DRENMIVEX-842451 format. One record per residue (C-alpha): residue in one letter; x, y, z. Coordinates in pm, whole numbers, plus 32768, in hexadecimal, padded with zeros to 4 digits. Layout:
REM residues N
AXYZ;...
This chain:
REM residues 182
M7DBD8D348272;G7F428CFC82AF;V7FC88B7A823A;E81038BC38302;P810E8B638464;A81D68C6A851F;G82DF8C348625;R83738AC485AC;A84E78B01856C;Q851789B384C5;E83CD88DE844D;S83CC87758418;G838486C182F0;H821F86798360;D820887F68382;Q827488138211;G817D871F817C;L805787B38220;R80C589118194;R80FC88978025;R7F88880E807A;I7EF4894080C1;R7FB189F07FC2;R7F0989057ECE;F7DC889337F2C;L7E008AA27F34;A7E608A887DCF;W7D37898E7D70;C7C488AB77E26;E7CD28BAC7D3D;E7CEC8ADA7C13;T7B7A8A957C36;G7ADE8BE27C97;H7A618B677E16;P7AD78C677F17;P7C008BE87FD1;E7B398B938106;L7B318A6281EF;E79E089F981B5;R792B88B081BA;R78AB88EB806B;T79F489567FBB;V7ACA884E8081;S79CD87447FD7;A79C487CB7E88;F7B5E87D77E7B;V7B62864D7F02;A7A5B86007DFC;D7B49869F7CE9;L7C6E85F67D7B;L7BC3849F7D12;A7B1B85077BCF;A7C74855E7B7F;G7CDF84097BC7;A7D75841F7D28;E7D5182FC7DDC;P7C7882F07F23;A7D8382FA8029;T7E1C84267F7D;A7CD684DD7F8B;R7CBD84548111;S7E0284DA815B;R7DE3861E80AB;H7C7286558170;L7D1D85F282C1;S7E1986E38265;L7D2E87E78235;R7C6287758394;R7DC087A08452;F7DF488EB83C9;S7CB5896E8427;A7CC288EA858B;W7E2D89A685A9;L7D7D8AC28551;V7C8E8AA38666;E7D998A648742;E7E6A8B9386CD;R7D1F8C758707;E7D1C8CBE8598;L7BB08C3A857B;R7A8E8C178693;E7A2D8AC68634;D7A9C89BE8555;P79C589B0840F;L7A4D885D83AD;L7A1B87AA84EE;G7978866D84D0;S7971867D8347;K79BC851B82EB;P7AC584B381F2;P7AA283D580AC;K7A9882758108;L7B88818D809F;D7B2880647FD6;S7BE37F2E7FD0;K7CC67F347EC1;V7CA37DEB7DE4;V7DE87D6D7D86;P7DD87C6D7C50;V7E3E7B197C99;L7F967A9D7BC4;T7F2D79757AE8;E8007784E7B28;D80C7789A79D4;R81177A027A70;L8171793D7BB9;R824A78577AF5;A82F779747A3A;L834B7A367B8E;I83EE79077C21;A849278B67ACD;A85267A437ADE;C85C27A027C3E;E866078C37BDA;S87CD78E97C0B;P88D978667D26;D88F079E87D8F;L889B7A077EEB;R87B27B197EA9;D86FD7A5C7D96;R86E279527E95;R863E7A2E7F75;D85497ABB7E86;E84E679687E20;A84AB78F57F78;I83D47A467FD0;V830D79EE7E98;R82B178A57ED5;L827C78F38061;M81737A0E7FF6;T80F0792C7EEA;E80A578127FE3;S803F78D680E1;D7F4B79A87FF5;R7EB578597F6D;A7EB777B880BE;G7DCB78E28148;H7CD278BB8025;G7CC4774B804C;Q7D60770B7EFD;A7EB176857F96;D7E9E75187EC6;G7ED875437D3B;C7F69766C7CD3;S805976B87E0E;S80CB75417E25;L815075627CB0;L81E076B67CE6;L82AA766F7E47;R8335753E7DC0;R848275CA7D7E;Q855D74FA7CA4;A86DA758B7CC4;H87F375207BD3;T87E773AC7C49;T86DA72A27C20;T866A72987D9C;S85C973717E9F;A854073947FE0;A83F8740D8065;R835E742F81BC;M81E173B781C3;V80D2741882C1;S7F7873A08285;G7FD273298117;Q8047747D80AC;P81AC751C8072;I820075ED8163;A834F765380E9;T844075D67FE5;R85E775C07FB6;A869E74E57EC1;T877C73EA7F80;P886B730D7EB4;S888071E97FA6;Q86E771AF7FD9;P862D70E97EC7;V850371707E30;S842F701C7EAE;S84927091803A;L839B71B47FF4;T823171077FE3;
């Protein structure tokens, strides 16, 4: 079974990636003593080994789909009469659980962005927006986000835009007293 598609003068990055994945499958077959054949049982064992070795489910899914595509290509090129992987299911992707940052870590992240430099101000605005959006989406828009989103610049005043009692965006302005925010 040849891995090289014939008749291609220049191949795309996608083709190169597909070729690498196929070679990795063939190397795995050699390392584990499996016959280098595109069969459901062999491909399932390959994917299971990837997951057991600590690969992310998305990686295992991608490898499986690459082998399915290669199998379909072999049928198109009449190298195989039928696709042995047709209908085989790739591993399911679980939703990745991302730990929520604690209030102290959020404060430290915002503190790391405090600088008059435009990039730091931009980064701070992004962190504040993401924090507020995440908390509002989970019904936690008060408390932590209110504390975090009140930006105190090098002055004693700040301005905040409020919608339904929740801070939406905050920006330091030296001309507006803090008492006007409520």
